[in-house]
mmCIF file of the C-alpha atoms, coordinates in Angstrom:
data_MODEL
# 
_entry.id   MODEL 
# 
loop_
_atom_site.group_PDB 
_atom_site.id 
_atom_site.type_symbol 
_atom_site.label_atom_id 
_atom_site.label_alt_id 
_atom_site.label_comp_id 
_atom_site.label_asym_id 
_atom_site.label_entity_id 
_atom_site.label_seq_id 
_atom_site.pdbx_PDB_ins_code 
_atom_site.Cartn_x 
_atom_site.Cartn_y 
_atom_site.Cartn_z 
_atom_site.occupancy 
_atom_site.B_iso_or_equiv 
_atom_site.pdbx_formal_charge 
_atom_site.auth_seq_id 
_atom_site.auth_comp_id 
_atom_site.auth_asym_id 
_atom_site.auth_atom_id 
_atom_site.pdbx_PDB_model_num 
ATOM 1   C CA . MET A 1 1   ? 338.734 59.894 -5.216  1.00 0.00 ? 1   MET A CA 1 
ATOM 2   C CA . ALA A 1 2   ? 335.264 61.381 -6.366  1.00 0.00 ? 2   ALA A CA 1 
ATOM 3   C CA . GLU A 1 3   ? 333.298 63.125 -4.194  1.00 0.00 ? 3   GLU A CA 1 
ATOM 4   C CA . PRO A 1 4   ? 329.556 63.112 -3.439  1.00 0.00 ? 4   PRO A CA 1 
ATOM 5   C CA . LEU A 1 5   ? 328.104 66.525 -4.846  1.00 0.00 ? 5   LEU A CA 1 
ATOM 6   C CA . ALA A 1 6   ? 325.496 66.333 -1.978  1.00 0.00 ? 6   ALA A CA 1 
ATOM 7   C CA . ARG A 1 7   ? 324.339 64.496 0.902   1.00 0.00 ? 7   ARG A CA 1 
ATOM 8   C CA . SER A 1 8   ? 321.396 63.733 2.848   1.00 0.00 ? 8   SER A CA 1 
ATOM 9   C CA . GLU A 1 9   ? 320.538 61.919 5.585   1.00 0.00 ? 9   GLU A CA 1 
ATOM 10  C CA . LEU A 1 10  ? 317.145 61.001 7.383   1.00 0.00 ? 10  LEU A CA 1 
ATOM 11  C CA . LEU A 1 11  ? 315.581 58.427 9.926   1.00 0.00 ? 11  LEU A CA 1 
ATOM 12  C CA . VAL A 1 12  ? 311.922 57.705 8.653   1.00 0.00 ? 12  VAL A CA 1 
ATOM 13  C CA . TRP A 1 13  ? 308.767 56.445 9.578   1.00 0.00 ? 13  TRP A CA 1 
ATOM 14  C CA . ILE A 1 14  ? 307.909 52.967 8.060   1.00 0.00 ? 14  ILE A CA 1 
ATOM 15  C CA . PHE A 1 15  ? 304.377 52.064 7.496   1.00 0.00 ? 15  PHE A CA 1 
ATOM 16  C CA . TYR A 1 16  ? 303.705 48.896 6.642   1.00 0.00 ? 16  TYR A CA 1 
ATOM 17  C CA . GLY A 1 17  ? 306.188 47.569 5.933   1.00 0.00 ? 17  GLY A CA 1 
ATOM 18  C CA . MET A 1 18  ? 307.633 50.154 3.548   1.00 0.00 ? 18  MET A CA 1 
ATOM 19  C CA . PHE A 1 19  ? 308.573 53.418 2.930   1.00 0.00 ? 19  PHE A CA 1 
ATOM 20  C CA . VAL A 1 20  ? 308.628 55.264 -1.141  1.00 0.00 ? 20  VAL A CA 1 
ATOM 21  C CA . PHE A 1 21  ? 311.332 57.665 -2.252  1.00 0.00 ? 21  PHE A CA 1 
ATOM 22  C CA . ARG A 1 22  ? 309.927 59.954 -5.140  1.00 0.00 ? 22  ARG A CA 1 
ATOM 23  C CA . ASP A 1 23  ? 310.631 62.451 -7.274  1.00 0.00 ? 23  ASP A CA 1 
ATOM 24  C CA . ARG A 1 24  ? 308.350 65.720 -4.771  1.00 0.00 ? 24  ARG A CA 1 
ATOM 25  C CA . TRP A 1 25  ? 306.059 66.213 -7.556  1.00 0.00 ? 25  TRP A CA 1 
ATOM 26  C CA . CYS A 1 26  ? 305.192 62.454 -8.901  1.00 0.00 ? 26  CYS A CA 1 
ATOM 27  C CA . ASP A 1 27  ? 303.022 61.222 -5.970  1.00 0.00 ? 27  ASP A CA 1 
ATOM 28  C CA . ALA A 1 28  ? 300.327 59.167 -7.978  1.00 0.00 ? 28  ALA A CA 1 
ATOM 29  C CA . GLY A 1 29  ? 300.933 56.186 -9.930  1.00 0.00 ? 29  GLY A CA 1 
ATOM 30  C CA . GLY A 1 30  ? 303.888 53.874 -10.429 1.00 0.00 ? 30  GLY A CA 1 
ATOM 31  C CA . SER A 1 31  ? 303.674 52.499 -6.861  1.00 0.00 ? 31  SER A CA 1 
ATOM 32  C CA . ASP A 1 32  ? 302.515 49.056 -7.215  1.00 0.00 ? 32  ASP A CA 1 
ATOM 33  C CA . GLU A 1 33  ? 305.145 48.339 -9.534  1.00 0.00 ? 33  GLU A CA 1 
ATOM 34  C CA . ALA A 1 34  ? 307.934 49.729 -7.675  1.00 0.00 ? 34  ALA A CA 1 
ATOM 35  C CA . ARG A 1 35  ? 306.153 47.511 -4.795  1.00 0.00 ? 35  ARG A CA 1 
ATOM 36  C CA . ARG A 1 36  ? 306.247 44.720 -6.978  1.00 0.00 ? 36  ARG A CA 1 
ATOM 37  C CA . ALA A 1 37  ? 309.506 44.977 -7.589  1.00 0.00 ? 37  ALA A CA 1 
ATOM 38  C CA . SER A 1 38  ? 310.714 45.503 -4.458  1.00 0.00 ? 38  SER A CA 1 
ATOM 39  C CA . ARG A 1 39  ? 309.498 42.435 -3.014  1.00 0.00 ? 39  ARG A CA 1 
ATOM 40  C CA . GLN A 1 40  ? 311.915 40.509 -5.853  1.00 0.00 ? 40  GLN A CA 1 
ATOM 41  C CA . THR A 1 41  ? 315.086 42.506 -4.683  1.00 0.00 ? 41  THR A CA 1 
ATOM 42  C CA . VAL A 1 42  ? 314.034 44.753 -0.843  1.00 0.00 ? 42  VAL A CA 1 
ATOM 43  C CA . VAL A 1 43  ? 314.324 48.355 -3.041  1.00 0.00 ? 43  VAL A CA 1 
ATOM 44  C CA . GLY A 1 44  ? 312.008 48.704 -6.438  1.00 0.00 ? 44  GLY A CA 1 
ATOM 45  C CA . ALA A 1 45  ? 312.018 51.232 -8.446  1.00 0.00 ? 45  ALA A CA 1 
ATOM 46  C CA . SER A 1 46  ? 309.521 52.673 -11.416 1.00 0.00 ? 46  SER A CA 1 
ATOM 47  C CA . THR A 1 47  ? 309.169 55.235 -13.570 1.00 0.00 ? 47  THR A CA 1 
ATOM 48  C CA . TYR A 1 48  ? 308.764 58.224 -10.459 1.00 0.00 ? 48  TYR A CA 1 
ATOM 49  C CA . HIS A 1 49  ? 308.894 56.073 -7.514  1.00 0.00 ? 49  HIS A CA 1 
ATOM 50  C CA . VAL A 1 50  ? 311.264 53.744 -5.466  1.00 0.00 ? 50  VAL A CA 1 
ATOM 51  C CA . VAL A 1 51  ? 309.978 51.589 -2.528  1.00 0.00 ? 51  VAL A CA 1 
ATOM 52  C CA . ALA A 1 52  ? 312.315 49.982 -0.254  1.00 0.00 ? 52  ALA A CA 1 
ATOM 53  C CA . GLN A 1 53  ? 310.861 46.969 2.041   1.00 0.00 ? 53  GLN A CA 1 
ATOM 54  C CA . ALA A 1 54  ? 311.968 46.858 5.745   1.00 0.00 ? 54  ALA A CA 1 
ATOM 55  C CA . MET A 1 55  ? 312.317 45.712 8.545   1.00 0.00 ? 55  MET A CA 1 
ATOM 56  C CA . SER A 1 56  ? 312.391 47.700 11.536  1.00 0.00 ? 56  SER A CA 1 
ATOM 57  C CA . HIS A 1 57  ? 309.805 50.439 12.287  1.00 0.00 ? 57  HIS A CA 1 
ATOM 58  C CA . ARG A 1 58  ? 312.486 53.529 11.846  1.00 0.00 ? 58  ARG A CA 1 
ATOM 59  C CA . ALA A 1 59  ? 314.963 53.278 9.067   1.00 0.00 ? 59  ALA A CA 1 
ATOM 60  C CA . ARG A 1 60  ? 318.019 55.717 8.203   1.00 0.00 ? 60  ARG A CA 1 
ATOM 61  C CA . LEU A 1 61  ? 318.284 56.740 4.679   1.00 0.00 ? 61  LEU A CA 1 
ATOM 62  C CA . THR A 1 62  ? 321.912 58.500 3.371   1.00 0.00 ? 62  THR A CA 1 
ATOM 63  C CA . VAL A 1 63  ? 321.313 60.472 -0.166  1.00 0.00 ? 63  VAL A CA 1 
ATOM 64  C CA . ARG A 1 64  ? 323.971 60.776 -2.005  1.00 0.00 ? 64  ARG A CA 1 
ATOM 65  C CA . VAL A 1 65  ? 324.132 62.544 -5.256  1.00 0.00 ? 65  VAL A CA 1 
ATOM 66  C CA . TRP A 1 66  ? 327.113 61.804 -7.728  1.00 0.00 ? 66  TRP A CA 1 
ATOM 67  C CA . PRO A 1 67  ? 328.804 63.755 -10.286 1.00 0.00 ? 67  PRO A CA 1 
ATOM 68  C CA . GLY A 1 68  ? 328.650 60.730 -12.073 1.00 0.00 ? 68  GLY A CA 1 
ATOM 69  C CA . PRO A 1 69  ? 328.389 56.872 -11.786 1.00 0.00 ? 69  PRO A CA 1 
ATOM 70  C CA . ALA A 1 70  ? 328.904 56.199 -7.819  1.00 0.00 ? 70  ALA A CA 1 
ATOM 71  C CA . PRO A 1 71  ? 331.659 53.936 -6.271  1.00 0.00 ? 71  PRO A CA 1 
ATOM 72  C CA . PRO A 1 72  ? 330.691 50.292 -5.240  1.00 0.00 ? 72  PRO A CA 1 
ATOM 73  C CA . GLU A 1 73  ? 331.383 51.276 -1.267  1.00 0.00 ? 73  GLU A CA 1 
ATOM 74  C CA . PRO A 1 74  ? 331.945 47.801 0.369   1.00 0.00 ? 74  PRO A CA 1 
ATOM 75  C CA . GLY A 1 75  ? 330.490 46.927 4.342   1.00 0.00 ? 75  GLY A CA 1 
ATOM 76  C CA . TRP A 1 76  ? 326.099 46.476 2.779   1.00 0.00 ? 76  TRP A CA 1 
ATOM 77  C CA . ASP A 1 77  ? 324.454 43.094 2.807   1.00 0.00 ? 77  ASP A CA 1 
ATOM 78  C CA . GLY A 1 78  ? 322.534 43.915 -1.404  1.00 0.00 ? 78  GLY A CA 1 
ATOM 79  C CA . THR A 1 79  ? 322.494 46.643 -3.552  1.00 0.00 ? 79  THR A CA 1 
ATOM 80  C CA . HIS A 1 80  ? 320.271 46.579 -6.297  1.00 0.00 ? 80  HIS A CA 1 
ATOM 81  C CA . GLU A 1 81  ? 320.982 49.376 -9.397  1.00 0.00 ? 81  GLU A CA 1 
ATOM 82  C CA . MET A 1 82  ? 317.738 50.995 -11.279 1.00 0.00 ? 82  MET A CA 1 
ATOM 83  C CA . GLU A 1 83  ? 316.296 54.567 -12.960 1.00 0.00 ? 83  GLU A CA 1 
ATOM 84  C CA . LEU A 1 84  ? 314.530 56.926 -12.063 1.00 0.00 ? 84  LEU A CA 1 
ATOM 85  C CA . HIS A 1 85  ? 312.961 59.963 -13.539 1.00 0.00 ? 85  HIS A CA 1 
ATOM 86  C CA . CYS A 1 86  ? 312.901 63.654 -11.682 1.00 0.00 ? 86  CYS A CA 1 
ATOM 87  C CA . PRO A 1 87  ? 311.247 65.716 -13.391 1.00 0.00 ? 87  PRO A CA 1 
ATOM 88  C CA . THR A 1 88  ? 311.860 68.322 -10.663 1.00 0.00 ? 88  THR A CA 1 
ATOM 89  C CA . GLY A 1 89  ? 314.978 67.383 -9.404  1.00 0.00 ? 89  GLY A CA 1 
ATOM 90  C CA . GLU A 1 90  ? 313.904 67.140 -5.757  1.00 0.00 ? 90  GLU A CA 1 
ATOM 91  C CA . MET A 1 91  ? 313.016 64.002 -4.216  1.00 0.00 ? 91  MET A CA 1 
ATOM 92  C CA . VAL A 1 92  ? 311.249 63.361 -0.427  1.00 0.00 ? 92  VAL A CA 1 
ATOM 93  C CA . ALA A 1 93  ? 311.243 59.585 1.874   1.00 0.00 ? 93  ALA A CA 1 
ATOM 94  C CA . ASP A 1 94  ? 307.170 59.362 1.510   1.00 0.00 ? 94  ASP A CA 1 
ATOM 95  C CA . GLU A 1 95  ? 306.621 57.623 4.923   1.00 0.00 ? 95  GLU A CA 1 
ATOM 96  C CA . ILE A 1 96  ? 303.288 55.871 3.267   1.00 0.00 ? 96  ILE A CA 1 
ATOM 97  C CA . THR A 1 97  ? 300.421 58.028 6.091   1.00 0.00 ? 97  THR A CA 1 
ATOM 98  C CA . GLY A 1 98  ? 303.115 60.508 7.721   1.00 0.00 ? 98  GLY A CA 1 
ATOM 99  C CA . GLY A 1 99  ? 304.266 62.490 5.318   1.00 0.00 ? 99  GLY A CA 1 
ATOM 100 C CA . SER A 1 100 ? 307.591 63.149 4.504   1.00 0.00 ? 100 SER A CA 1 
ATOM 101 C CA . PRO A 1 101 ? 310.341 64.151 6.697   1.00 0.00 ? 101 PRO A CA 1 
ATOM 102 C CA . GLY A 1 102 ? 312.435 66.701 4.030   1.00 0.00 ? 102 GLY A CA 1 
ATOM 103 C CA . VAL A 1 103 ? 313.310 67.258 0.792   1.00 0.00 ? 103 VAL A CA 1 
ATOM 104 C CA . ILE A 1 104 ? 316.339 66.197 -1.503  1.00 0.00 ? 104 ILE A CA 1 
ATOM 105 C CA . ASP A 1 105 ? 318.075 68.242 -4.128  1.00 0.00 ? 105 ASP A CA 1 
ATOM 106 C CA . LEU A 1 106 ? 319.566 66.454 -6.340  1.00 0.00 ? 106 LEU A CA 1 
ATOM 107 C CA . GLY A 1 107 ? 321.098 69.487 -8.501  1.00 0.00 ? 107 GLY A CA 1 
ATOM 108 C CA . GLU A 1 108 ? 318.887 69.457 -11.229 1.00 0.00 ? 108 GLU A CA 1 
ATOM 109 C CA . PRO A 1 109 ? 316.057 67.643 -13.122 1.00 0.00 ? 109 PRO A CA 1 
ATOM 110 C CA . GLY A 1 110 ? 316.625 64.622 -15.081 1.00 0.00 ? 110 GLY A CA 1 
ATOM 111 C CA . VAL A 1 111 ? 317.113 60.832 -15.283 1.00 0.00 ? 111 VAL A CA 1 
ATOM 112 C CA . TYR A 1 112 ? 319.269 59.344 -12.586 1.00 0.00 ? 112 TYR A CA 1 
ATOM 113 C CA . GLY A 1 113 ? 320.684 56.210 -11.733 1.00 0.00 ? 113 GLY A CA 1 
ATOM 114 C CA . LEU A 1 114 ? 319.814 54.919 -8.238  1.00 0.00 ? 114 LEU A CA 1 
ATOM 115 C CA . ARG A 1 115 ? 322.691 52.557 -6.634  1.00 0.00 ? 115 ARG A CA 1 
ATOM 116 C CA . ALA A 1 116 ? 320.233 51.387 -3.554  1.00 0.00 ? 116 ALA A CA 1 
ATOM 117 C CA . SER A 1 117 ? 322.443 49.676 -1.051  1.00 0.00 ? 117 SER A CA 1 
ATOM 118 C CA . TRP A 1 118 ? 321.044 48.058 2.593   1.00 0.00 ? 118 TRP A CA 1 
ATOM 119 C CA . ARG A 1 119 ? 322.002 46.425 6.370   1.00 0.00 ? 119 ARG A CA 1 
ATOM 120 C CA . GLY A 1 120 ? 321.299 45.538 9.599   1.00 0.00 ? 120 GLY A CA 1 
ATOM 121 C CA . ARG A 1 121 ? 317.428 44.677 8.093   1.00 0.00 ? 121 ARG A CA 1 
ATOM 122 C CA . GLU A 1 122 ? 317.472 41.226 10.303  1.00 0.00 ? 122 GLU A CA 1 
ATOM 123 C CA . VAL A 1 123 ? 319.347 42.160 13.183  1.00 0.00 ? 123 VAL A CA 1 
ATOM 124 C CA . ALA A 1 124 ? 316.855 45.982 13.277  1.00 0.00 ? 124 ALA A CA 1 
ATOM 125 C CA . HIS A 1 125 ? 313.867 43.590 13.375  1.00 0.00 ? 125 HIS A CA 1 
ATOM 126 C CA . GLU A 1 126 ? 315.497 40.735 15.978  1.00 0.00 ? 126 GLU A CA 1 
ATOM 127 C CA . GLU A 1 127 ? 316.243 44.211 18.566  1.00 0.00 ? 127 GLU A CA 1 
ATOM 128 C CA . THR A 1 128 ? 312.350 45.069 18.324  1.00 0.00 ? 128 THR A CA 1 
ATOM 129 C CA . LEU A 1 129 ? 310.746 41.799 18.760  1.00 0.00 ? 129 LEU A CA 1 
ATOM 130 C CA . THR A 1 130 ? 312.804 41.606 21.812  1.00 0.00 ? 130 THR A CA 1 
ATOM 131 C CA . VAL A 1 131 ? 311.873 44.686 22.672  1.00 0.00 ? 131 VAL A CA 1 
ATOM 132 C CA . ILE A 1 132 ? 308.018 45.486 21.952  1.00 0.00 ? 132 ILE A CA 1 
ATOM 133 C CA . GLY A 1 133 ? 306.790 47.083 24.985  1.00 0.00 ? 133 GLY A CA 1 
ATOM 134 C CA . GLU A 1 134 ? 309.103 49.170 25.923  1.00 0.00 ? 134 GLU A CA 1 
ATOM 135 C CA . ALA A 1 135 ? 309.278 52.165 24.065  1.00 0.00 ? 135 ALA A CA 1 
ATOM 136 C CA . GLU A 1 136 ? 312.346 53.710 24.723  1.00 0.00 ? 136 GLU A CA 1 
ATOM 137 C CA . ALA A 1 137 ? 314.200 49.972 24.750  1.00 0.00 ? 137 ALA A CA 1 
ATOM 138 C CA . VAL A 1 138 ? 312.567 50.470 20.671  1.00 0.00 ? 138 VAL A CA 1 
ATOM 139 C CA . GLU A 1 139 ? 313.661 53.355 20.092  1.00 0.00 ? 139 GLU A CA 1 
ATOM 140 C CA . ARG A 1 140 ? 317.547 52.515 20.738  1.00 0.00 ? 140 ARG A CA 1 
ATOM 141 C CA . THR A 1 141 ? 316.913 49.695 17.670  1.00 0.00 ? 141 THR A CA 1 
ATOM 142 C CA . TRP A 1 142 ? 315.729 53.300 15.201  1.00 0.00 ? 142 TRP A CA 1 
ATOM 143 C CA . GLY A 1 143 ? 318.010 52.972 12.287  1.00 0.00 ? 143 GLY A CA 1 
ATOM 144 C CA . LYS A 1 144 ? 319.952 50.176 13.004  1.00 0.00 ? 144 LYS A CA 1 
ATOM 145 C CA . GLU A 1 145 ? 318.403 49.067 9.334   1.00 0.00 ? 145 GLU A CA 1 
ATOM 146 C CA . GLN A 1 146 ? 319.795 51.478 6.783   1.00 0.00 ? 146 GLN A CA 1 
ATOM 147 C CA . PHE A 1 147 ? 319.556 52.721 4.030   1.00 0.00 ? 147 PHE A CA 1 
ATOM 148 C CA . LEU A 1 148 ? 321.803 53.895 1.238   1.00 0.00 ? 148 LEU A CA 1 
ATOM 149 C CA . PHE A 1 149 ? 320.725 55.355 -1.629  1.00 0.00 ? 149 PHE A CA 1 
ATOM 150 C CA . ASP A 1 150 ? 323.708 56.893 -4.346  1.00 0.00 ? 150 ASP A CA 1 
ATOM 151 C CA . MET A 1 151 ? 322.177 59.221 -7.113  1.00 0.00 ? 151 MET A CA 1 
ATOM 152 C CA . TRP A 1 152 ? 323.679 60.553 -10.191 1.00 0.00 ? 152 TRP A CA 1 
ATOM 153 C CA . ARG A 1 153 ? 322.068 61.748 -13.042 1.00 0.00 ? 153 ARG A CA 1 
ATOM 154 C CA . SER A 1 154 ? 322.551 60.097 -16.714 1.00 0.00 ? 154 SER A CA 1 
ATOM 155 C CA . GLY A 1 155 ? 320.461 62.079 -19.321 1.00 0.00 ? 155 GLY A CA 1 
ATOM 156 C CA . PRO A 1 156 ? 317.873 64.956 -19.276 1.00 0.00 ? 156 PRO A CA 1 
ATOM 157 C CA . LEU A 1 157 ? 314.222 63.794 -18.866 1.00 0.00 ? 157 LEU A CA 1 
ATOM 158 C CA . PRO A 1 158 ? 312.613 61.972 -22.360 1.00 0.00 ? 158 PRO A CA 1 
ATOM 159 C CA . PRO A 1 159 ? 310.350 64.382 -24.034 1.00 0.00 ? 159 PRO A CA 1 
ATOM 160 C CA . ASP A 1 160 ? 307.357 62.777 -23.248 1.00 0.00 ? 160 ASP A CA 1 
ATOM 161 C CA . ASP A 1 161 ? 307.843 63.517 -19.278 1.00 0.00 ? 161 ASP A CA 1 
ATOM 162 C CA . ASP A 1 162 ? 306.819 67.269 -19.965 1.00 0.00 ? 162 ASP A CA 1 
ATOM 163 C CA . ASP A 1 163 ? 303.517 68.119 -20.336 1.00 0.00 ? 163 ASP A CA 1 
ATOM 164 C CA . GLU A 1 164 ? 301.396 71.318 -19.537 1.00 0.00 ? 164 GLU A CA 1 
ATOM 165 C CA . GLU A 1 165 ? 300.480 70.165 -16.646 1.00 0.00 ? 165 GLU A CA 1 
ATOM 166 C CA . PHE A 1 166 ? 303.732 69.353 -14.782 1.00 0.00 ? 166 PHE A CA 1 
ATOM 167 C CA . GLU A 1 167 ? 304.867 72.492 -16.055 1.00 0.00 ? 167 GLU A CA 1 
ATOM 168 C CA . GLU A 1 168 ? 301.569 74.410 -14.524 1.00 0.00 ? 168 GLU A CA 1 
ATOM 169 C CA . GLU A 1 169 ? 302.202 72.211 -11.040 1.00 0.00 ? 169 GLU A CA 1 
ATOM 170 C CA . LEU A 1 170 ? 305.617 73.522 -10.846 1.00 0.00 ? 170 LEU A CA 1 
ATOM 171 C CA . ALA A 1 171 ? 305.418 76.538 -11.258 1.00 0.00 ? 171 ALA A CA 1 
ATOM 172 C CA . HIS A 1 172 ? 303.660 76.635 -8.686  1.00 0.00 ? 172 HIS A CA 1 
ATOM 173 C CA . TRP A 1 173 ? 305.845 75.071 -6.183  1.00 0.00 ? 173 TRP A CA 1 
ATOM 174 C CA . ARG A 1 174 ? 308.990 77.294 -6.932  1.00 0.00 ? 174 ARG A CA 1 
# 
């Protein structure tokens, strides 16, 4: 069985009932389309953004990068596959108003397949509702809602993704 090339785990803060997973450079636009899609499928994408609807204060996000399409993993409540353009090859999980807890290196820029899986949403939500106002008890619910993003590079970026502004900005980050 194939093994992932890389694995990252984050505990993300949830604001406005969601978090955004995106290319490090592409922070403007596109999230409205992803947000609308996520309302139908829990996790939705636009060209550069993934939006995950969450039901708790903090959720665990595991990102695995594979050499090819990831093998399905049983035990998840739901899954949704999508495609994502990653001009830098570096992803961040935006906590809307809280910044990004870390950069996830995919290895190289390109177009990536992404299978999002989730579990524990309703349980985490119900537990949180029963302990609101009890700080330590709320903290024990953190990470019970889980997301798994399996990613694999499916090809290079299309030529229309290349622009001079991006190259100048990318040079600044490196």
